[in-house]
N, C-alpha and C positions, 0 to 999 in steps of 0.2 A: 368438410363443410365450408362455405364462405364465409367471411365475417359478418358479423351485425354490428353495425355503428349506430351508437346513441348517445343522446345527452338527456340525463334524469331531469325531471322536475320536481319542484316539491311536492305535488299531489301524489306524484310515483313513489316516492319516499314513504307519505301517509298510507297509501294503498298497500305497500309491501308490509310495514309495521303492522297494520290492521290484519293484514292476510295472515302473517304470520301469529299472530294471537288467535287466529280462527274466527275473528269478527267480520260480519257481513251487514254492514250498516244498512243497506237496501232492504235486505231480508228482514232483519229485526224491526226496523221503522215499520214495514208491511205487518209483521205479525202483531205487534203492539197496536197499530191501527186497527187490525181485525178484530183483537180482543176487545179494545175498547167499542168498538161497533157493536159487537154481539153483546157485550154488557150492559151497553146503553139501550139496545132492543129489549132486553129482558127486562132493565127498569121499567119500561113502559107498558110491558105485558101483563097478563094475569099470572105469570110464574115468577112476578117478583118476589123477593125474600129481603126480610129486614136489613142484612147486612151488605146487601147490593152496592148501595151507594160508598160504604167503606172500600169495599172490594175495586170498585172504579177508580176510587181515589188511589189507592196503593199502586194499582196497574199503571196510572197515568205517571205517578210519582218515579215508578221504577223506570218506566220509558224516558222520562226527563233524565233521572240519574244516568241511564246508560248512554243518551245522547250526549250527555255532559262528558263522560268518559272517552267518548269516540271523538268528541271535538278536541279534548286536551291531547290525544294521541295525534291529531293532526296540527295542533300548534307544536306541539314536541318535534314533531318531523319538519316542519317549516323552519324552525329555529336551527335543528340539525343541519338542513340544506343550506342555509345562510352562513353559519359556523364553519362547515366543512367543505374547503374549495374543491376536494377530490369528486364529491358528489357532483359538482357542477361542470366536470370536464367531459370532453368527448371521451367515450368508452367503446372497447371494441370486445366482443364476446366472440369465442369460437368453442366448438365442442366436436370431440369425434369418440371414439369406443373407449378411450382411455379416461375421460373426464372432460371439464370445461374449463377455458382459461378467460380471464376478465383481465382487461388492461386499460385502467384509465390514461389519458394521453401523458407522455413523459413521466410515466411511472413504471415500476417493476411489473412483469406478468404474474397474475396470482392463479397458479395451476390449482386446480381442485379435482380431485380423483373422484369418480363416480361412489366409490366406498366410502368417502367422507360426507357424501349427501345422504340427509335425512329424508328429505321430502320435495318434491315438486309440486307447486300448487299455483294457480293461476284464477285470475277474476278477469272482469271485463278490461282492464286497464293493463295489467303486467303479469309477467309469469315470474316466479319467485323461486329460488334455488335456496333450500335451507340447510345448512350444515350442521353435523350432529353436536357442534359445539356452539349452537344457535346463530351464529353468524347468518347472515342473510345477503342475497344478491337478487336485485331485481333488473329485469329486463322488460322495458315497455314494448308492448305488443306492436306500437307503430312503429318499431325499428324495422320490424320483419319485412323483407321485400314482397312477399305474399304469404298466402296462407299455407302452402306446401313447405316452406322453410319450417314455420313454427311447427306444423304437423311433424317433421321430421325431429326436431328437437323434443318434441312431447313423447314422442315413441321412442325415442332414444333414452330419455330421463326415466320413462315408466320401465322400461327394460332393464335399465342399469342401476336403478335405485332399490336397494334391497330394504324391504319395509320391515 
């Protein structure tokens, strides 16, 4: 497979950390908004009940708390990006039937056999390789020269990673 060359951005790190945790901010925000809309509609209908304002307040507080948590993850990722020079280096990723190789410029190649990977995840920004020891490796989707190369990695990863 041809190498994929990329340089991570701070938002890539945040996206990878959130994805590794199983957090999808857009989905969560949309769900909280939908619940608040439904509860607000109920509050002005004839189906209203006494504890509905409390339920609306609790839902809004939970949503605000969750968004604060997501923001903390983003802030920590930005700080890690500033602190860790390796994250800002040009990196090359390669994969074959044996595993994945990740090499930031001027460093040693990290070879990860497929058997050491626990999950392959993706969102609109990145693909994430998660090792069994919880280490994560993010490859921005913008690094792939075309959708066919990304599809090849996706197929290979899904075939090789044992769940």
